[in-house]
C-alpha positions as CSV (number, residue, x, y, z in Angstrom):
1,M,-17.8,-0.6,-17.8
2,N,-18.6,1.7,-14.7
3,V,-15.0,2.0,-13.4
4,E,-16.0,4.6,-11.3
5,C,-15.2,2.5,-8.4
6,L,-11.5,1.8,-9.4
7,R,-10.4,5.3,-9.3
8,T,-8.2,7.4,-7.1
9,K,-10.6,9.8,-5.0
10,S,-12.8,6.6,-4.7
11,L,-10.7,4.3,-2.6
12,F,-9.0,7.1,-0.9
13,S,-11.5,9.7,-0.2
14,S,-9.2,11.2,3.3
15,G,-6.4,12.3,1.0
16,Q,-4.2,11.1,4.1
17,S,-0.9,10.9,2.3
18,L,2.2,13.2,1.6
19,A,1.6,11.2,-1.8
20,W,-1.4,12.8,-2.3
21,S,-0.4,15.3,-4.6
22,L,0.9,13.2,-6.5
23,L,-1.9,10.5,-6.6
24,K,-4.7,13.4,-7.0
25,K,-3.8,13.6,-10.3
26,L,-4.3,10.5,-11.6
27,D,-7.4,8.3,-12.5
28,Y,-5.9,4.9,-11.4
29,P,-3.8,4.7,-8.7
30,W,-1.7,1.9,-10.2
31,D,-0.8,4.4,-12.5
32,A,1.4,6.2,-9.4
33,L,3.5,3.0,-9.0
34,P,5.9,3.5,-11.5
35,L,6.3,7.3,-10.6
36,I,7.3,6.2,-6.3
37,S,10.9,6.8,-6.4
38,S,11.4,9.6,-8.4
39,Y,8.3,11.6,-6.5
40,V,10.3,10.7,-3.3
41,K,13.7,12.3,-4.3
42,E,11.1,15.3,-5.6
43,I,8.8,15.7,-2.6
44,G,12.3,14.8,-0.2
45,E,13.9,18.0,-1.5
46,T,11.2,20.2,0.1
47,L,10.8,18.6,3.6
48,D,11.0,20.5,6.3
49,V,14.6,20.4,7.7
50,S,13.4,21.0,11.2
51,E,11.5,18.2,11.0
52,Y,13.2,15.1,8.7
53,V,16.9,14.2,8.7
54,R,18.5,13.7,5.5
55,H,20.2,10.2,5.2
56,D,22.2,8.7,2.5
57,N,20.6,7.2,-0.6
58,N,17.6,9.8,-0.6
59,V,16.2,8.7,2.9
60,W,14.2,10.9,4.9
61,I,13.4,10.3,8.2
62,H,11.2,12.4,10.7
63,K,12.7,13.0,14.0
64,T,9.6,11.2,16.0
65,A,9.9,8.2,14.1
66,Q,11.1,5.3,15.7
67,V,13.3,2.9,13.4
68,A,15.1,-0.5,15.1
69,P,18.3,-0.7,15.0
70,S,18.0,-4.4,13.3
71,A,15.7,-2.9,10.8
72,F,16.9,-2.3,6.9
73,I,16.5,0.9,5.2
74,G,17.1,1.4,1.0
75,A,16.9,3.9,-1.2
76,D,14.3,6.8,-2.0
77,I,12.4,6.0,1.4
78,I,10.7,9.4,3.3
79,I,9.4,8.1,6.9
80,G,6.8,10.2,8.6
81,A,6.3,11.3,12.1
82,N,5.8,8.9,15.2
83,V,6.2,6.1,12.6
84,Y,7.5,2.5,14.1
85,I,9.7,0.3,12.1
86,S,10.4,-2.6,14.0
87,H,12.8,-5.4,14.6
88,C,14.3,-6.4,11.4
89,A,11.7,-4.5,9.2
90,Y,13.3,-4.8,5.5
91,V,12.2,-1.1,3.9
92,R,13.8,-1.6,0.7
93,G,12.4,1.0,-1.4
94,P,11.0,2.9,-2.6
95,A,8.4,3.9,-0.1
96,I,6.2,6.4,1.4
97,I,5.6,6.0,4.6
98,G,3.2,7.7,6.2
99,D,2.6,9.3,9.3
100,E,1.5,7.4,12.3
101,S,2.1,4.0,10.5
102,H,3.9,0.7,11.6
103,V,6.1,-1.4,9.8
104,G,6.5,-4.8,11.7
105,N,9.0,-7.5,12.4
106,S,9.6,-9.1,9.3
107,T,7.7,-7.0,6.9
108,E,9.4,-6.5,3.7
109,V,7.9,-3.6,2.0
110,K,9.4,-2.6,-1.6
111,N,7.7,0.1,-4.2
112,V,5.2,1.2,-1.9
113,I,2.7,4.2,-0.8
114,L,1.8,3.3,3.1
115,F,-1.2,6.6,3.8
116,N,-1.2,8.0,7.3
117,N,-2.3,5.3,10.4
118,V,-1.0,2.3,8.3
119,S,-0.6,-0.8,10.1
120,I,1.2,-4.0,8.6
121,P,2.8,-5.3,12.1
122,H,3.7,-8.5,11.6
123,F,5.6,-10.9,8.8
124,N,4.0,-9.2,6.1
125,Y,5.2,-8.5,2.5
126,V,3.8,-5.1,0.5
127,G,5.0,-5.2,-2.7
128,D,4.3,-2.9,-5.6
129,S,1.1,-1.6,-3.9
130,I,-1.1,1.3,-2.3
131,L,-2.5,1.3,1.5
132,G,-5.0,3.6,2.1
133,Y,-5.5,5.7,5.2
134,K,-5.9,3.4,8.4
135,S,-5.8,0.1,6.8
136,H,-4.5,-2.5,8.8
137,F,-3.0,-6.3,7.5
138,G,-3.2,-8.9,10.1
139,A,-0.2,-11.3,10.6
140,G,1.2,-12.8,7.4
141,V,-0.7,-10.9,4.7
142,I,1.1,-11.0,1.7
143,T,1.0,-9.0,-1.6
144,S,1.8,-11.5,-4.2
145,N,3.4,-9.0,-7.1
146,V,3.7,-10.9,-9.8
147,K,1.4,-12.9,-12.1
148,S,3.2,-16.3,-11.7
149,D,3.6,-16.3,-16.2
150,S,5.4,-13.0,-15.7
151,S,2.7,-11.2,-17.9
152,L,1.4,-7.6,-17.4
153,V,-1.0,-7.7,-14.3
154,S,-4.6,-6.5,-15.5
155,V,-7.4,-5.6,-13.1
156,N,-11.0,-7.5,-12.8
157,L,-14.2,-5.8,-12.5
158,N,-17.7,-7.8,-12.8
159,D,-15.7,-10.4,-15.0
160,E,-14.7,-7.3,-17.1
161,R,-10.7,-6.8,-17.6
162,I,-8.9,-3.7,-17.1
163,D,-5.0,-3.9,-19.1
164,T,-2.2,-2.2,-17.2
165,P,1.4,-1.5,-18.5
166,L,2.2,-3.2,-14.9
167,K,4.6,-6.3,-15.1
168,K,4.9,-5.8,-11.2
169,F,1.5,-4.2,-9.1
170,G,-0.1,-6.4,-6.1
171,A,-3.0,-4.7,-4.2
172,I,-4.4,-1.2,-4.3
173,V,-6.1,-1.2,-0.5
174,G,-8.6,1.5,0.1
175,D,-9.4,3.4,3.4
176,N,-9.9,1.7,6.5
177,V,-9.9,-1.6,5.1
178,E,-9.1,-4.7,7.5
179,V,-7.5,-7.7,6.1
180,G,-7.9,-10.7,8.0
181,C,-4.5,-12.7,8.8
182,N,-2.9,-14.9,5.8
183,A,-4.7,-13.8,3.0
184,V,-3.3,-13.4,0.0
185,L,-4.0,-10.4,-2.4
186,N,-2.9,-11.7,-5.9
187,P,-1.6,-9.4,-8.2
188,G,-4.0,-6.5,-9.6
189,T,-6.2,-6.7,-6.5
190,V,-8.5,-3.9,-5.7
191,I,-10.3,-3.3,-2.3
192,G,-13.0,-0.5,-1.7
193,E,-13.0,1.6,1.4
194,N,-13.9,0.5,4.5
195,A,-14.2,-3.3,3.4
196,T,-13.2,-6.3,5.0
197,V,-11.3,-9.5,3.9
198,Y,-11.3,-12.3,6.1
199,P,-8.3,-14.5,7.5
200,L,-7.1,-17.1,5.1
201,S,-8.2,-15.4,1.8
202,M,-7.3,-15.7,-1.6
203,V,-8.7,-12.3,-3.0
204,R,-8.4,-11.6,-7.4
205,G,-9.6,-9.0,-8.6
206,F,-12.5,-6.1,-7.3
207,I,-14.1,-6.2,-3.9
208,P,-16.2,-3.5,-3.1
209,A,-16.7,-0.6,-0.9
210,N,-18.1,-1.4,2.5
211,S,-18.6,-5.2,1.7
212,I,-17.1,-8.5,3.5
213,Y,-15.0,-11.2,2.1
214,K,-15.6,-14.2,3.1
215,K,-14.4,-16.4,0.0
216,L,-14.3,-16.5,-3.7
217,G,-17.8,-15.9,-4.7
218,E,-18.8,-15.2,-1.3
219,V,-19.0,-11.2,-0.6
220,A,-21.4,-9.7,1.8
221,E,-22.5,-5.9,2.2
222,K,-21.7,-4.3,5.4
223,R,-24.7,-3.3,7.3
């Protein structure tokens, strides 16, 4: 089984994240999910105090970030430069939210790494997931992060299964991925760089880079 397409450097060639020093050491990006909280605490202590303000509960917010008064900010969180956290966003943490990113109204994030320039602007749930540079979710996109039987999540690749030790694992979304409105990314979904997912899709397993996912069993190559 050729697993190169699932490796961290294949999915995130940009390296555009404060978490890159962690991710680049890992063969598979989902191995970072249990480490986000401790990494935030470690890297937060090194942030430039002239640029970031430290708040309670191990929260660091860049001075250029805009956080709506109605947003909830939990614990173990880094919010980067020029980030916009909208009205009623629910940033539970732990989370690393990259520069120029947007967490929109009524959007919830939990145990996530958002690379720079990520946009999840309307009614999204992103849990136990990593979203690559310039990835964008349309309104209502959900990462489902727990299987219905609560068993450990696996990643399906060409009818082969890669087991993980994770009970909670939503999606790994590569750089420059576009996901259409109201799509659901099932536990263990991995989407390669520059892929597009149609609205209202139910996605499971691996979606190749530079492809268009239309529906289950119908994936076209971008030309």
